[in-house]
C-alpha positions as CSV (number, residue, x, y, z in Angstrom):
1,X,24.1,13.2,-3.6
2,X,22.3,15.4,-1.2
3,X,20.4,11.9,0.2
4,X,23.2,10.0,0.8
5,X,24.8,13.2,2.9
6,X,24.8,13.0,6.8
7,X,23.4,16.2,7.7
8,X,26.0,18.6,9.9
9,X,26.0,21.6,12.2
10,X,21.8,20.8,13.4
11,X,21.3,20.6,17.0
12,X,19.9,16.4,18.1
13,X,16.9,17.9,19.5
14,X,15.4,19.6,16.6
15,X,15.0,16.1,14.6
16,X,11.8,14.1,14.8
17,X,11.9,11.1,17.1
18,X,11.4,8.0,15.7
19,X,8.1,6.5,15.7
20,X,7.6,3.6,17.7
21,X,4.0,2.4,16.8
22,X,3.8,-0.7,14.2
23,X,2.8,0.2,10.6
24,X,2.1,-3.0,9.9
25,X,-1.6,-2.4,10.1
26,X,-1.8,0.5,7.4
27,X,-0.8,-2.3,4.5
28,X,-4.5,-3.2,4.0
29,X,-6.7,-0.4,4.8
30,X,-10.6,-0.4,5.0
31,X,-12.3,2.8,5.4
32,X,-14.8,2.1,8.5
33,X,-16.8,5.3,8.0
34,X,-20.2,5.5,5.5
35,X,-19.8,7.6,2.2
36,X,-21.9,10.8,2.3
37,X,-23.6,12.0,-0.2
38,X,-24.6,15.2,-2.2
39,X,-27.1,13.5,-4.8
40,X,-30.1,11.6,-4.1
41,X,-30.3,8.1,-5.7
42,X,-33.3,9.4,-8.2
43,X,-30.6,11.8,-9.2
44,X,-27.4,9.9,-9.4
45,X,-29.4,7.8,-11.8
46,X,-30.7,10.8,-13.7
47,X,-27.0,11.6,-14.7
48,X,-26.1,7.8,-15.3
49,X,-29.2,7.6,-17.7
50,X,-28.8,11.0,-19.4
51,X,-24.9,9.8,-20.1
52,X,-26.1,6.2,-21.3
53,X,-28.4,8.4,-24.1
54,X,-25.9,10.6,-24.8
55,X,-23.4,7.7,-25.8
56,X,-26.1,6.5,-27.8
57,X,-27.3,9.6,-29.8
58,X,-23.7,11.3,-30.1
59,X,-21.3,9.1,-29.2
60,X,-17.4,9.9,-28.5
61,X,-14.5,10.0,-31.2
62,X,-12.0,7.4,-30.6
63,X,-8.9,7.8,-33.0
64,X,-7.8,4.4,-33.1
65,X,-8.8,2.4,-35.8
66,X,-8.7,-0.9,-34.1
67,X,-10.5,0.5,-31.1
68,X,-13.5,1.5,-33.7
69,X,-13.7,-2.0,-35.3
70,X,-13.8,-3.8,-31.9
71,X,-16.7,-1.1,-30.9
72,X,-18.1,-1.3,-34.4
73,X,-18.3,-5.9,-33.8
74,X,-19.8,-5.5,-30.1
75,X,-22.8,-3.8,-32.1
76,X,-22.0,0.1,-31.7
77,X,-22.9,2.7,-34.6
78,X,-19.1,3.8,-36.0
79,X,-18.6,6.1,-38.4
80,X,-14.9,5.9,-39.5
81,X,-14.7,9.5,-41.6
82,X,-15.8,11.3,-38.5
83,X,-14.4,8.7,-36.5
84,X,-17.6,9.0,-34.1
85,X,-18.6,5.8,-32.4
86,X,-22.0,5.6,-30.8
87,X,-22.8,3.2,-28.2
88,X,-26.4,1.0,-27.6
89,X,-27.0,2.1,-24.0
90,X,-27.5,-1.8,-23.7
91,X,-24.2,-2.7,-24.7
92,X,-22.6,0.2,-22.2
93,X,-24.9,-1.8,-20.1
94,X,-23.7,-5.2,-20.5
95,X,-20.2,-3.8,-20.0
96,X,-20.4,-2.0,-16.4
97,X,-22.0,-5.4,-15.4
98,X,-19.4,-7.3,-16.7
99,X,-16.7,-5.5,-14.8
100,X,-15.5,-6.7,-11.4
101,X,-17.1,-5.1,-8.0
102,X,-13.8,-5.6,-6.7
103,X,-10.4,-7.9,-7.3
104,X,-6.6,-7.9,-6.3
105,X,-3.5,-6.6,-7.9
106,X,-1.0,-9.4,-6.9
107,X,2.8,-8.2,-5.6
108,X,6.0,-10.0,-6.0
109,X,5.4,-9.9,-2.1
110,X,2.0,-11.2,-1.7
111,X,1.9,-9.5,1.7
112,X,2.2,-6.4,-0.8
113,X,-1.3,-7.5,-2.9
114,X,-3.3,-4.6,-3.3
115,X,-7.6,-5.2,-2.7
116,X,-9.3,-2.9,-4.7
117,X,-13.2,-2.8,-4.2
118,X,-15.7,-2.6,-1.3
119,X,-14.7,-0.7,1.3
120,X,-10.8,-1.2,0.6
121,X,-8.4,1.8,0.3
122,X,-5.0,2.0,-1.4
123,X,-2.7,5.2,-1.4
124,X,-0.7,5.9,-4.6
125,X,1.8,8.6,-4.2
126,X,2.0,11.4,-6.5
127,X,2.4,10.2,-10.6
128,X,4.3,11.9,-13.5
129,X,5.5,15.3,-12.9
130,X,8.2,16.5,-15.3
131,X,10.1,18.0,-12.1
132,X,11.2,17.6,-8.4
133,X,12.3,19.6,-5.8
134,X,13.7,19.3,-2.2
135,X,14.6,22.3,-0.2
136,X,18.3,22.0,-1.0
137,X,18.4,21.6,-4.9
138,X,15.0,23.6,-5.4
139,X,12.6,22.7,-8.5
140,X,14.7,21.0,-11.6
141,X,13.7,18.5,-14.1
142,X,12.9,14.4,-13.3
143,X,16.4,12.2,-13.0
144,X,16.1,8.4,-12.7
145,X,17.7,8.9,-9.5
146,X,15.0,11.3,-8.3
147,X,12.3,7.9,-9.6
148,X,14.4,5.6,-7.6
149,X,14.0,7.6,-4.8
150,X,10.5,7.9,-4.7
151,X,10.8,4.1,-5.5
152,X,12.3,3.7,-2.0
153,X,10.3,5.9,-0.2
154,X,7.3,3.9,-1.2
155,X,8.8,0.8,-0.5
156,X,9.2,1.9,2.6
157,X,5.9,3.3,3.8
158,X,3.1,0.1,4.7
159,X,0.3,3.2,4.2
160,X,1.7,3.4,0.4
161,X,0.0,0.7,-1.3
162,X,1.5,0.5,-4.8
163,X,4.4,1.3,-6.9
164,X,3.5,5.3,-9.4
165,X,5.4,6.7,-11.8
166,X,6.3,9.6,-9.5
167,X,8.6,11.7,-11.6
168,X,9.4,11.3,-15.2
169,X,13.4,10.1,-15.5
170,X,14.3,12.8,-18.0
171,X,18.1,12.1,-18.0
172,X,16.8,8.4,-19.8
173,X,16.0,8.5,-23.7
174,X,12.1,8.0,-24.0
175,X,12.9,5.1,-26.3
176,X,14.5,3.6,-23.1
177,X,13.0,5.4,-20.0
178,X,10.1,2.2,-19.4
179,X,13.2,-0.1,-19.4
180,X,15.2,2.3,-16.8
181,X,12.3,2.8,-15.0
182,X,11.0,-0.5,-14.7
183,X,14.0,-2.4,-14.2
184,X,14.4,-0.5,-10.6
185,X,10.4,-0.4,-9.7
186,X,11.0,-4.0,-10.0
187,X,14.3,-4.4,-8.0
188,X,14.0,-1.9,-5.3
189,X,10.3,-3.0,-4.4
190,X,8.2,-5.6,-4.1
191,X,4.9,-4.0,-4.1
192,X,2.4,-3.4,-6.6
193,X,4.3,-2.1,-10.1
194,X,2.8,0.2,-13.1
195,X,3.2,0.5,-16.6
196,X,2.8,3.6,-18.7
197,X,0.0,3.0,-21.4
198,X,2.5,5.1,-24.0
199,X,2.3,2.6,-26.9
200,X,2.7,-1.8,-27.6
201,X,6.0,-1.9,-27.2
202,X,6.1,0.0,-23.9
203,X,3.3,-2.1,-22.6
204,X,5.0,-5.5,-24.2
205,X,8.0,-5.1,-22.5
206,X,6.4,-3.8,-19.1
207,X,4.2,-6.7,-19.2
208,X,7.8,-8.8,-20.1
209,X,9.4,-7.8,-17.3
210,X,6.8,-8.2,-14.7
211,X,6.4,-11.8,-15.5
212,X,10.5,-12.4,-15.2
213,X,9.7,-10.6,-11.6
214,X,7.0,-12.6,-10.8
215,X,8.1,-15.8,-12.3
216,X,5.2,-16.4,-14.2
217,X,4.4,-18.0,-17.9
218,X,2.2,-16.2,-20.2
219,X,-1.0,-18.1,-19.3
220,X,-0.7,-17.5,-15.4
221,X,0.3,-13.9,-16.2
222,X,-2.8,-13.5,-18.1
223,X,-5.1,-15.0,-15.3
224,X,-4.9,-12.3,-12.6
225,X,-3.6,-8.7,-12.2
226,X,-0.1,-8.1,-11.1
227,X,0.1,-4.5,-13.0
228,X,-1.9,-1.3,-12.9
229,X,-2.3,1.8,-15.5
230,X,-3.7,4.9,-15.5
231,X,-6.1,6.4,-19.2
232,X,-6.6,9.6,-19.2
233,X,-9.1,10.5,-22.1
234,X,-8.8,13.4,-24.0
235,X,-11.9,15.6,-22.6
236,X,-14.2,16.3,-23.8
237,X,-15.2,13.3,-25.7
238,X,-11.9,12.0,-27.6
239,X,-10.4,8.6,-27.0
240,X,-6.7,8.7,-28.2
241,X,-4.6,6.3,-30.2
242,X,-2.2,5.4,-27.0
243,X,-4.6,5.7,-24.6
244,X,-7.0,3.2,-26.9
245,X,-4.0,0.7,-27.1
246,X,-3.7,1.0,-23.0
247,X,-6.9,-0.1,-22.6
248,X,-6.8,-2.9,-25.1
249,X,-3.9,-4.6,-24.1
250,X,-4.4,-4.2,-20.4
251,X,-8.0,-5.6,-20.9
252,X,-6.7,-8.6,-23.5
253,X,-4.2,-9.7,-20.6
254,X,-6.4,-9.2,-17.3
255,X,-4.5,-6.0,-16.3
256,X,-5.8,-3.4,-13.9
257,X,-6.7,-0.2,-15.8
258,X,-8.0,3.3,-14.0
259,X,-9.9,5.0,-16.8
260,X,-9.9,8.5,-15.4
261,X,-11.4,11.4,-17.5
262,X,-9.3,14.6,-16.8
263,X,-12.8,17.4,-16.7
264,X,-12.2,20.2,-15.2
265,X,-14.8,22.4,-15.3
266,X,-14.7,25.6,-16.9
267,X,-12.3,24.3,-19.5
268,X,-12.2,20.6,-20.6
269,X,-15.9,20.3,-19.3
270,X,-19.0,22.4,-19.2
271,X,-18.5,25.3,-16.1
272,X,-21.7,23.6,-14.2
273,X,-20.6,21.0,-12.0
274,X,-23.3,18.6,-13.0
275,X,-22.0,19.4,-16.4
276,X,-18.7,18.3,-15.7
277,X,-19.6,15.1,-13.9
278,X,-22.5,14.2,-16.7
279,X,-19.4,14.6,-19.4
280,X,-16.9,12.5,-16.9
281,X,-19.4,9.6,-16.5
282,X,-19.5,9.7,-20.7
283,X,-16.2,9.2,-21.1
284,X,-15.5,7.1,-18.4
285,X,-18.1,4.9,-19.6
286,X,-17.0,4.7,-23.4
287,X,-13.6,3.5,-21.2
288,X,-15.1,0.8,-19.5
289,X,-17.0,-0.4,-22.4
290,X,-14.3,-0.7,-24.8
291,X,-12.1,-2.9,-22.1
292,X,-15.1,-5.3,-21.6
293,X,-15.7,-5.8,-25.2
294,X,-11.7,-6.6,-25.3
295,X,-12.2,-9.3,-22.6
296,X,-15.4,-9.8,-20.1
297,X,-14.2,-9.2,-16.5
298,X,-11.2,-7.2,-17.3
299,X,-10.4,-5.4,-13.7
300,X,-11.2,-1.9,-14.1
301,X,-11.5,1.1,-11.6
302,X,-13.8,4.1,-12.3
303,X,-11.3,7.3,-11.9
304,X,-12.3,10.6,-11.6
305,X,-10.7,13.6,-11.9
306,X,-13.3,16.6,-11.9
307,X,-12.1,19.6,-10.5
308,X,-12.5,23.2,-11.9
309,X,-9.9,26.2,-13.3
310,X,-9.6,29.3,-12.1
311,X,-11.4,31.6,-14.6
312,X,-9.3,34.6,-14.2
313,X,-5.9,32.2,-15.5
314,X,-7.3,29.3,-16.5
315,X,-5.1,27.4,-14.6
316,X,-6.4,24.6,-12.6
317,X,-7.7,24.9,-9.6
318,X,-7.6,21.4,-6.8
319,X,-8.9,21.2,-3.0
320,X,-11.2,23.6,-3.8
321,X,-15.1,23.5,-2.6
322,X,-15.8,22.0,-6.1
323,X,-13.9,19.3,-6.7
324,X,-14.9,18.3,-3.0
325,X,-18.4,18.0,-4.3
326,X,-17.5,16.6,-7.2
327,X,-15.6,13.9,-5.8
328,X,-18.3,12.8,-3.7
329,X,-20.8,12.5,-6.3
330,X,-18.1,10.5,-8.4
331,X,-18.4,7.8,-5.4
332,X,-22.0,8.0,-5.8
333,X,-21.7,7.4,-9.6
334,X,-19.1,5.0,-9.6
335,X,-21.3,3.1,-6.7
336,X,-24.3,3.1,-9.1
337,X,-22.7,1.1,-11.2
338,X,-20.6,-1.1,-8.8
339,X,-17.3,-0.5,-9.9
340,X,-14.2,0.1,-7.4
341,X,-13.6,4.4,-7.8
342,X,-10.3,5.8,-8.0
343,X,-9.9,9.8,-6.9
344,X,-6.5,11.6,-6.1
345,X,-5.4,14.4,-3.1
346,X,-4.0,17.2,-5.0
347,X,-3.4,21.2,-4.4
348,X,-1.8,24.1,-6.7
349,X,0.3,25.4,-4.3
350,X,4.0,25.5,-5.1
351,X,5.9,24.9,-2.2
352,X,5.4,22.3,1.3
353,X,3.2,25.6,2.5
354,X,-0.5,26.2,4.9
355,X,-2.0,26.4,1.2
356,X,-0.6,23.0,0.2
357,X,-1.1,20.9,3.2
358,X,-5.0,22.1,3.2
359,X,-5.9,21.9,-0.4
360,X,-4.3,18.5,-0.2
361,X,-5.9,17.4,3.2
362,X,-9.3,18.9,1.6
363,X,-9.1,16.8,-1.1
364,X,-8.1,13.9,0.6
365,X,-11.2,13.9,3.3
366,X,-13.6,14.2,-0.2
367,X,-11.9,11.0,-1.4
368,X,-12.5,9.6,2.5
369,X,-15.8,10.8,2.6
370,X,-16.6,9.7,-0.9
371,X,-15.3,5.8,0.3
372,X,-12.6,6.0,-2.9
373,X,-11.0,2.7,-3.4
374,X,-8.0,4.4,-4.6
375,X,-6.5,7.4,-4.0
376,X,-3.4,8.7,-6.5
377,X,-1.2,11.7,-5.8
378,X,-1.9,10.9,-2.1
379,X,2.0,12.2,-1.1
380,X,4.1,14.8,-3.0
381,X,1.6,16.2,-5.2
382,X,2.9,19.9,-5.8
383,X,2.5,23.0,-8.2
384,X,-0.7,21.1,-9.8
385,X,1.1,18.2,-10.9
386,X,3.7,19.6,-12.7
387,X,6.2,18.9,-9.3
388,X,6.6,15.7,-6.8
389,X,8.2,17.0,-3.6
390,X,10.2,15.4,-1.8
391,X,9.2,17.1,1.6
392,X,5.5,17.2,0.6
393,X,5.7,13.3,0.0
394,X,7.1,13.1,3.8
395,X,4.5,15.9,5.1
396,X,1.6,13.6,3.3
397,X,3.1,10.1,4.5
398,X,2.8,11.5,8.4
399,X,-1.2,13.2,7.2
400,X,-1.9,9.5,5.8
401,X,-0.4,7.8,9.1
402,X,-3.0,9.8,10.5
403,X,-5.9,8.8,9.0
404,X,-4.8,5.3,8.5
405,X,-5.1,5.5,12.6
406,X,-8.8,6.5,12.4
407,X,-9.6,3.7,10.6
408,X,-8.5,1.4,13.4
409,X,-11.5,0.0,15.6
410,X,-11.9,1.9,19.0
411,X,-11.6,-1.5,21.2
412,X,-14.5,-1.1,24.0
413,X,-14.0,-3.8,26.8
414,X,-14.0,-3.7,30.7
415,X,-10.5,-3.4,30.7
416,X,-10.2,-0.4,28.4
417,X,-13.5,1.6,29.7
418,X,-10.8,1.9,33.0
419,X,-13.6,2.0,35.9
420,X,-11.2,1.1,38.1
421,X,-8.4,3.6,37.3
422,X,-11.2,6.2,37.1
423,X,-12.3,5.3,41.0
424,X,-8.4,4.9,41.9
425,X,-8.0,8.8,40.7
426,X,-10.8,10.1,42.2
427,X,-11.9,13.7,41.7
428,X,-9.3,16.3,40.7
429,X,-6.3,13.9,40.0
430,X,-4.2,12.8,37.0
431,X,-3.9,9.7,35.4
432,X,0.1,9.7,34.2
433,X,1.2,7.6,37.3
434,X,-1.6,4.5,37.2
435,X,-1.1,1.6,36.4
436,X,-3.6,1.6,33.4
437,X,-1.9,4.4,31.8
438,X,1.5,2.6,32.5
439,X,0.4,-0.5,30.8
440,X,-0.5,1.3,27.7
441,X,1.1,4.7,27.3
442,X,4.2,3.5,24.6
443,X,1.3,2.3,21.9
444,X,-2.0,4.3,23.5
445,X,-1.4,7.5,20.7
446,X,-0.1,7.6,17.4
447,X,3.3,8.8,17.6
448,X,4.0,11.8,14.8
449,X,7.0,11.1,12.6
450,X,7.5,14.7,11.4
451,X,5.2,16.7,13.3
452,X,6.3,18.4,16.3
453,X,4.3,18.5,19.5
454,X,7.0,20.6,21.5
455,X,6.1,23.7,23.4
456,X,7.7,27.2,21.6
457,X,10.6,26.8,24.3
458,X,11.4,23.6,23.6
459,X,11.1,24.1,19.5
460,X,13.0,27.3,20.0
461,X,15.9,25.8,21.5
462,X,16.0,22.9,19.0
463,X,16.4,25.6,15.7
464,X,13.0,26.6,15.3
465,X,12.6,24.1,12.1
466,X,9.6,23.9,10.6
467,X,7.4,21.0,8.7
468,X,9.4,21.6,5.5
469,X,12.6,21.3,7.2
470,X,12.3,18.4,9.6
471,X,10.5,16.4,6.6
472,X,13.9,17.6,4.8
473,X,15.7,15.2,7.0
474,X,13.4,12.2,7.4
475,X,13.1,11.4,3.5
476,X,17.5,12.1,3.8
477,X,17.5,9.3,6.7
478,X,14.7,7.4,5.2
479,X,16.9,6.9,2.2
480,X,20.1,6.6,4.1
481,X,18.7,3.4,6.2
482,X,16.8,2.1,2.9
483,X,17.3,-2.2,2.1
484,X,15.9,-3.0,-0.8
485,X,13.7,-6.1,-0.6
486,X,15.4,-9.5,-1.4
487,X,14.9,-11.0,-4.8
488,X,16.0,-14.4,-6.6
489,X,19.5,-14.1,-7.7
490,X,18.1,-15.6,-10.7
491,X,15.5,-13.4,-11.7
492,X,17.9,-10.2,-11.3
493,X,19.9,-11.8,-13.7
494,X,17.1,-12.6,-15.4
495,X,15.8,-9.1,-15.7
496,X,19.5,-7.8,-16.1
497,X,19.4,-9.8,-19.3
498,X,16.0,-8.7,-20.9
499,X,16.8,-4.9,-19.9
500,X,20.0,-4.9,-21.7
501,X,19.2,-6.7,-24.8
502,X,15.7,-4.6,-25.4
503,X,18.0,-1.2,-24.8
504,X,20.7,-2.9,-27.3
505,X,17.8,-3.0,-29.9
506,X,16.5,0.0,-29.1
507,X,13.8,-0.4,-26.7
508,X,10.3,1.4,-27.7
509,X,9.1,5.1,-28.3
510,X,5.9,6.1,-27.4
511,X,3.0,5.8,-29.6
512,X,0.9,9.1,-30.7
């Protein structure tokens, strides 16, 4: 495979330097900056109360009979013929009050446990595209090998805090795909894993594999979160069967669920930003309420994916000014109900170009300005979510590391004020050779992994490589040098046996 072949014929000087700064500070990030706002507190409260009133008067369609029964038993008004569920405002208020404001998702390696809530920030890579791309092989359907490459790269990067379903392994049959990807995820990485909410059998197999990997009894597994999933509502105002099953099963097991309406303004949501936001809030509140009806205190995250469409084509648009404002407002709504908030870094660009970088950075800055606790698609998202790019993954990781560096506190003491050095150098001098500089130069500044600071002559002599070309070399190098985290032989054998047994039994198909 291309990732396993050393590059030939490239001038040594064109290869990015290896960063010498330790990345361990990136494992548990806290955003030190105060969230900004687009709405006043009164306006946020008005959106929330409007959503409560709408859920009580008009409700949401719920396709799964079991979910409607649970809602009915909790006091909701349910019409099984239309499948509409109307939720009393007090029921919704109880539900959001019972959801935790912060929690941890435990990893097999406890050093990689993810802290969700407060000022904590967990960054996650691209999740879910059917296609993968790199500079050598172009855009193509994802395979299990591609999925494993993204798991390796995520495991390697401390600035990424959990595993995602980075790309669909389309060379594995659907009934076995969750077994193959789950086995890879749990043996290649010791970070927080993911299970797709695609039906009861898929989730049950995923839970059992995670119990095996962590050496847990069923009671121990249900006592704390060890896995996450994402639930998308069918905007506007519908919860489908597999998503409802996922909410129920994850809540019952005490596992973490991100509730994410996909409210694209102008298509699945009103063209007005305020209308899209109130619809997002309606759907998120309904999903959160179902989880808490199943198990009060079940860990949830308020998901927000409000952006807009291109009104000429109807295609989704990301990294837009409307998306920035929606993200910041979503953070306000999540804080209003005191639950963690998920956002995303996204782009509609089809390649690793300036548009992709600008749109991703703009949407990421909205996440940071709004105080997001979880950012999905933070590395490798391309083509509006249809493609996972290996080069863009590396470029985005560079950006994330730079952001993480901005979170590091500025030391301010007499030694750092450097008054003596300023005095010694005097007017018109330089600080290159001072003892103050010599004592600090190796770790004073962030050292880029793929970005270059060469002047034009040096860059030209080195082959005039673009950022994407340098990123291509970097991800290949990271794969070649990858070392799997340790795993107990008995655990490995138990996972192997489970996957073999479930594969022989036919696995489990997604439900619809």
